[in-house]
C-alpha positions as CSV (number, residue, x, y, z in Angstrom):
1,M,13.7,19.6,13.5
2,T,13.9,16.5,10.9
3,T,13.6,17.6,7.5
4,P,10.2,15.8,6.0
5,T,11.3,12.9,3.9
6,S,9.6,11.1,0.4
7,I,10.1,7.6,-1.0
8,E,9.7,7.0,-4.2
9,I,8.5,3.7,-5.9
10,R,7.9,2.6,-9.8
11,R,7.4,-0.9,-10.3
12,S,5.9,-2.9,-13.6
13,F,3.4,-5.9,-13.2
14,R,2.4,-8.5,-15.3
15,A,-1.6,-7.7,-14.9
16,T,-3.7,-4.9,-16.7
17,P,-4.3,-1.4,-14.1
18,E,-7.5,-3.0,-13.5
19,R,-6.3,-5.4,-11.7
20,V,-3.6,-4.2,-10.0
21,F,-6.2,-1.2,-9.3
22,E,-8.3,-4.3,-7.5
23,A,-5.8,-5.7,-5.5
24,F,-5.7,-2.6,-3.8
25,R,-9.9,-2.1,-3.5
26,N,-10.2,-5.4,-1.9
27,P,-10.0,-6.2,1.2
28,T,-9.7,-9.8,0.7
29,L,-6.8,-9.5,-2.1
30,L,-4.8,-6.2,0.2
31,R,-5.3,-9.0,3.6
32,E,-2.8,-11.2,1.4
33,W,-0.1,-9.2,-0.1
34,S,-0.4,-6.1,1.4
35,A,1.8,-7.3,4.9
36,P,5.6,-7.1,4.5
37,G,8.0,-10.1,5.6
38,E,7.1,-12.2,8.5
39,H,3.8,-9.4,9.1
40,R,0.5,-10.4,9.1
41,N,-2.9,-9.0,8.2
42,E,-5.4,-9.7,10.5
43,R,-7.8,-8.3,10.2
44,V,-8.8,-5.2,6.7
45,E,-11.5,-3.3,6.7
46,V,-12.4,-0.8,3.1
47,D,-14.9,1.8,2.7
48,F,-13.6,2.2,-1.0
49,R,-14.7,6.5,-1.3
50,V,-13.3,8.8,-1.6
51,G,-13.7,10.3,1.8
52,G,-14.5,6.4,3.2
53,H,-11.6,5.6,5.3
54,Y,-8.9,2.1,5.5
55,R,-7.7,0.0,8.4
56,R,-5.5,-3.3,9.1
57,E,-4.6,-5.1,12.2
58,M,-1.7,-5.8,11.3
59,R,0.9,-8.7,13.4
60,F,4.4,-7.6,13.2
61,P,6.7,-11.0,13.9
62,D,7.2,-10.1,18.2
63,G,3.8,-10.8,18.6
64,S,2.5,-6.6,18.6
65,L,-0.8,-5.7,16.3
66,H,-0.1,-2.5,15.0
67,V,-3.4,-0.6,13.5
68,L,-2.7,0.9,10.0
69,S,-5.7,3.1,8.7
70,G,-6.7,6.7,6.7
71,T,-8.6,8.0,4.2
72,Y,-8.9,7.9,0.8
73,R,-8.3,10.9,-1.0
74,E,-8.7,10.3,-4.8
75,I,-10.3,7.2,-6.5
76,E,-9.6,7.6,-10.4
77,P,-9.6,3.7,-11.1
78,P,-7.7,2.2,-13.0
79,R,-5.2,5.0,-12.6
80,R,-4.9,6.5,-9.8
81,L,-5.1,6.2,-5.6
82,V,-4.5,8.5,-3.3
83,Y,-4.4,7.9,0.5
84,T,-3.8,9.0,4.1
85,Y,-1.1,6.6,6.1
86,V,-1.5,7.0,10.0
87,W,0.0,4.8,12.9
88,E,-2.3,4.4,15.2
89,T,-0.3,2.0,17.9
90,L,2.9,4.1,16.6
91,P,4.5,8.1,17.9
92,V,4.3,8.5,14.3
93,A,3.4,11.2,12.2
94,A,1.0,10.6,9.4
95,T,1.8,10.3,5.3
96,L,0.2,10.1,2.4
97,V,0.8,7.1,-0.8
98,E,0.1,8.5,-4.0
99,I,-0.4,5.2,-6.4
100,E,-0.4,5.7,-10.6
101,L,-1.3,3.1,-12.6
102,T,-0.5,3.3,-16.5
103,P,-0.5,1.0,-18.7
104,C,3.1,0.1,-20.7
105,G,1.7,-3.6,-23.3
106,S,1.1,-6.4,-21.5
107,E,2.1,-4.6,-17.9
108,T,1.1,-1.8,-16.0
109,E,3.6,0.2,-14.5
110,L,3.0,0.9,-10.7
111,H,4.3,4.4,-9.5
112,L,4.4,5.5,-5.4
113,V,5.3,8.3,-3.8
114,H,5.2,7.9,0.2
115,S,5.8,10.7,1.5
116,G,5.1,13.3,5.1
117,F,7.4,10.7,7.2
118,D,9.8,13.1,9.4
119,D,12.2,10.4,10.1
120,A,13.9,9.4,8.0
121,T,15.5,6.0,9.2
122,F,11.5,4.8,9.4
123,A,11.4,6.1,5.5
124,V,14.0,3.4,4.6
125,G,11.7,0.8,6.7
126,H,8.6,1.7,4.4
127,E,10.7,1.2,1.5
128,R,11.7,-2.3,2.8
129,G,8.4,-3.1,3.1
130,W,6.7,-1.4,0.2
131,D,9.2,-4.0,-2.2
132,D,8.5,-7.1,-0.4
133,C,5.1,-6.0,-0.4
134,L,5.0,-5.6,-4.2
135,D,7.2,-8.4,-4.7
136,Q,4.0,-10.6,-3.2
137,L,2.0,-8.2,-5.2
138,A,3.5,-9.3,-8.4
139,R,3.1,-12.8,-7.7
140,L,-1.0,-12.3,-6.8
141,C,-1.1,-10.8,-10.4
142,A,0.5,-14.0,-12.1
143,E,-1.7,-16.4,-10.3
144,A,-4.6,-17.5,-12.5
145,R,-7.0,-16.2,-10.8
146,T,-8.9,-13.4,-11.4
147,P,-8.1,-11.0,-8.5
């Protein structure tokens, strides 16, 4: 039996906590930044409330379509967000994402913990995916328009 694995990422964004939080809440913005590399979100649905669900249809580089969904467990704008993370189309365990946003001068520090992986290789892949997505989020936050 494999021991569950977690990943932890810290990032700073040149934006307010409200701006960063909005990028996690707004389906139009989520579609822009939350697919790594050559992956593309084709459809994003969000029922942003505790107990509400989200669903993302993501096209992988090989052309396959995979569905990622989950349930919001905690929503404390603009500082904390917790939700489940379930690949409906892949044979892997459900995981949990916890996000804390802290103002730090003119920036916001993001602390992300993604836990519950039962496969270390899958965790490493998700860490790379999060890194790429957060790079895209940083670009989105830095743009002049308000997310």
